[in-house]
C-alpha positions as CSV (number, residue, x, y, z in Angstrom):
1,M,100.2,93.5,105.9
2,R,98.3,90.2,105.0
3,S,95.8,92.1,102.8
4,R,98.7,93.7,100.9
5,W,100.4,90.4,100.3
6,T,97.2,88.8,99.2
7,A,96.5,91.6,96.7
8,N,100.1,91.5,95.3
9,L,100.2,87.8,95.0
10,A,96.8,87.8,93.3
11,L,98.1,90.2,90.7
12,L,101.1,87.9,90.3
13,A,98.7,85.0,89.7
14,V,96.8,86.9,87.0
15,N,99.9,88.3,85.2
16,H,101.9,85.1,85.2
17,G,99.1,82.5,85.4
18,V,96.5,83.9,83.0
19,L,98.1,86.4,80.7
20,P,100.6,84.0,79.1
21,F,97.6,82.2,77.6
22,L,96.2,85.4,76.1
23,V,99.3,86.7,74.3
24,P,100.7,85.3,71.1
25,L,104.4,85.6,72.0
26,S,106.5,86.0,75.1
27,N,109.8,87.8,74.9
28,A,111.7,84.5,74.6
29,G,109.2,83.2,72.1
30,A,109.7,86.2,70.0
31,A,113.5,85.6,70.0
32,W,112.9,82.0,69.0
33,F,110.6,83.0,66.2
34,A,113.1,85.6,64.9
35,A,116.0,83.1,64.9
36,G,113.9,80.6,63.0
37,H,113.0,83.1,60.3
38,G,116.2,85.1,60.2
39,L,114.4,88.3,61.3
40,G,115.9,91.4,62.8
41,L,118.9,93.7,62.7
42,F,121.4,91.2,64.2
43,H,120.6,88.6,61.6
44,A,120.7,91.0,58.7
45,M,124.1,92.4,59.8
46,E,125.5,89.1,61.0
47,V,126.4,90.6,64.3
48,P,128.8,88.3,66.4
49,S,126.9,86.4,69.0
50,L,128.7,87.8,72.0
51,V,128.1,91.4,70.7
52,A,124.5,90.6,70.1
53,F,124.1,89.1,73.5
54,A,125.6,92.1,75.3
55,A,123.7,94.6,73.1
56,T,120.4,92.8,73.8
57,L,120.9,93.1,77.6
58,I,121.6,96.8,77.4
59,I,119.0,97.6,74.8
60,L,116.2,95.7,76.6
61,D,117.1,97.4,79.9
62,G,117.0,100.8,78.1
63,T,113.7,99.9,76.6
64,R,112.3,99.1,80.1
65,F,113.6,102.4,81.3
66,A,111.9,104.2,78.4
67,L,108.6,102.4,79.0
68,H,108.7,103.1,82.7
69,R,109.3,106.8,82.0
70,L,106.3,106.8,79.6
71,F,104.1,105.2,82.2
72,H,104.9,108.1,84.5
73,Q,104.5,110.9,81.9
74,V,101.5,109.9,79.8
75,P,98.3,110.4,81.8
76,W,96.4,107.3,80.7
77,L,99.5,105.1,81.2
78,W,100.0,106.6,84.6
79,R,96.5,105.6,85.6
80,L,97.6,102.0,84.9
81,H,100.9,102.4,86.6
82,R,99.3,103.9,89.7
83,V,98.4,100.3,90.7
84,H,102.1,99.6,91.2
85,H,102.6,102.8,93.2
86,S,99.5,102.3,95.3
87,D,101.1,100.1,98.0
88,V,101.5,102.1,101.2
89,D,104.3,99.9,102.3
90,F,107.5,98.7,100.6
91,D,108.8,95.1,100.4
92,L,109.6,92.6,97.7
93,T,105.9,91.9,97.0
94,V,105.6,95.4,95.5
95,G,107.6,94.1,92.6
96,L,104.7,91.8,91.8
97,R,102.1,94.6,91.9
98,F,101.3,95.5,88.2
99,H,98.0,96.0,86.5
100,P,97.4,93.3,83.8
101,V,96.8,95.9,81.1
102,E,100.2,97.4,81.9
103,A,101.8,94.0,81.8
104,L,100.2,93.3,78.3
105,L,101.5,96.7,77.0
106,V,105.0,96.2,78.2
107,N,105.0,92.7,76.8
108,A,103.9,93.9,73.4
109,A,106.6,96.6,73.4
110,L,109.4,94.3,74.4
111,V,108.3,91.7,71.8
112,A,108.5,94.3,69.1
113,V,112.0,95.3,70.2
114,V,113.1,91.6,70.3
115,L,111.8,90.9,66.8
116,S,113.3,94.1,65.4
117,L,116.7,93.2,66.8
118,G,116.5,89.5,66.1
119,A,117.8,89.2,69.7
120,P,119.4,86.0,70.7
121,F,117.1,83.6,72.6
122,W,119.4,83.1,75.6
123,A,120.1,86.8,75.8
124,V,116.4,87.5,76.1
125,V,116.0,84.8,78.7
126,A,118.9,86.2,80.6
127,S,117.5,89.7,80.4
128,D,114.1,88.6,81.7
129,A,115.5,86.5,84.5
130,L,117.9,89.3,85.6
131,T,115.1,91.9,85.5
132,I,112.8,89.7,87.6
133,A,115.4,88.8,90.1
134,H,116.7,92.3,90.4
135,G,113.2,93.7,90.7
136,L,112.7,91.6,93.8
137,F,116.0,92.8,95.2
138,A,115.3,96.5,94.4
139,H,111.9,96.2,96.1
140,G,113.3,94.2,99.0
141,N,113.8,97.1,101.4
142,V,117.2,95.8,102.2
143,A,119.4,98.1,104.3
144,L,122.8,97.9,102.7
145,P,125.7,99.5,104.5
146,P,126.1,103.1,103.1
147,A,129.6,102.4,101.7
148,V,128.3,99.3,99.9
149,D,125.3,101.2,98.5
150,R,127.5,104.0,97.2
151,V,129.6,101.6,95.2
152,L,126.8,99.3,94.1
153,R,124.5,102.1,92.8
154,R,127.1,102.9,90.2
155,L,126.5,99.5,88.7
156,V,122.9,98.6,89.5
157,V,119.7,100.1,91.0
158,T,119.9,99.6,94.7
159,P,117.0,99.2,97.2
160,A,117.8,102.7,98.6
161,M,117.6,104.2,95.2
162,H,114.3,102.5,94.5
163,T,112.6,103.5,97.7
164,T,112.8,107.1,96.5
165,H,110.9,106.1,93.4
166,H,108.0,104.8,95.6
167,S,107.7,108.1,97.5
168,V,104.2,109.6,97.9
169,E,105.8,112.8,96.5
170,R,105.0,112.8,92.8
171,D,108.3,114.4,91.7
172,E,110.3,111.8,93.7
173,A,108.1,109.0,92.2
174,G,109.2,110.2,88.8
175,S,112.8,109.6,89.6
176,N,115.1,106.6,89.6
177,L,113.2,104.8,86.8
178,G,115.9,102.2,85.9
179,S,115.1,98.5,86.1
180,V,118.6,97.1,86.5
181,L,121.1,99.7,85.2
182,P,121.2,103.1,86.9
183,W,123.0,104.8,84.0
184,W,119.7,105.7,82.2
185,D,118.6,107.9,85.1
186,H,122.0,109.8,85.1
187,L,121.9,110.2,81.3
188,F,118.3,111.5,81.2
189,G,118.3,113.6,84.4
190,T,115.9,111.4,86.5
191,Y,118.4,110.3,89.1
192,R,117.8,111.4,92.7
193,E,120.2,110.6,95.5
194,R,117.7,110.3,98.3
195,P,114.1,111.4,99.3
196,R,113.7,114.7,101.0
197,A,112.1,113.0,104.0
198,G,115.1,110.6,104.4
199,E,114.1,107.6,106.5
200,A,110.7,109.2,107.2
201,I,109.7,108.7,103.6
202,V,106.0,107.9,103.0
203,F,105.1,105.4,100.3
204,G,102.1,105.1,98.1
205,L,99.6,107.5,96.5
206,D,98.3,110.7,98.2
207,D,94.7,109.8,97.4
208,E,94.8,106.0,98.2
209,R,96.0,105.8,101.8
210,D,93.7,102.9,103.1
211,A,95.5,99.7,102.4
212,G,92.4,97.7,103.5
213,R,90.5,99.0,100.5
214,L,93.1,98.0,98.0
215,G,92.2,94.4,97.4
216,I,92.4,92.7,94.1
217,A,89.1,94.0,92.8
218,R,89.9,97.6,93.7
219,L,93.3,97.3,92.1
220,L,91.9,96.0,88.8
221,A,89.4,98.8,88.8
222,L,91.7,101.5,90.0
223,P,92.8,102.9,86.5
224,F,89.2,103.3,85.5
225,A,87.8,104.7,88.7
226,A,87.3,108.4,89.4
227,R,90.2,110.0,91.3
228,R,89.3,111.0,94.9
């Protein structure tokens, strides 16, 4: 377990400690830039602030769903996203386990959406904070009472929903792709109630079962290595 946590925290350090110095704009920075220059749809149409705030939250969450789906469907993107799915266990540190190239691509796509919308600064900050906090919750392997989970999963992605997404079975890993809102999976047919194996679910990738090999160096090289 210690080796997993070390690798996941190392990726966190790279993605949040190094990459911000390499990218020209963060999501919030893009919103600030758009506001200062009157860029984007919301500024052009003079959309009321509350409407723009709510629309930003929904649109950015939908964008994250669409990007996640692409990372599962496009082979070269999946090679990057395999890093996130390579963990053979499931806890909140898995929510930190992303390849830096994937992080850069997602950042670029979200910045483009923020600039196109002219999204309000505080709406973008709220979206980012909510997504990060909820990502830790969804990966937290928290056993909610079944009745609570049934109600809650109508509103947000629950840990029980997201465990299915980390199944070693590829079709199950392609389900429950939502970040915060579960509605996108219902709308686009990627929702799955539970894994076939139930509580005996196996996490990770079928060709990367040795957690001891998956240190930070191996994870950074994984997208470019030959598949076993």
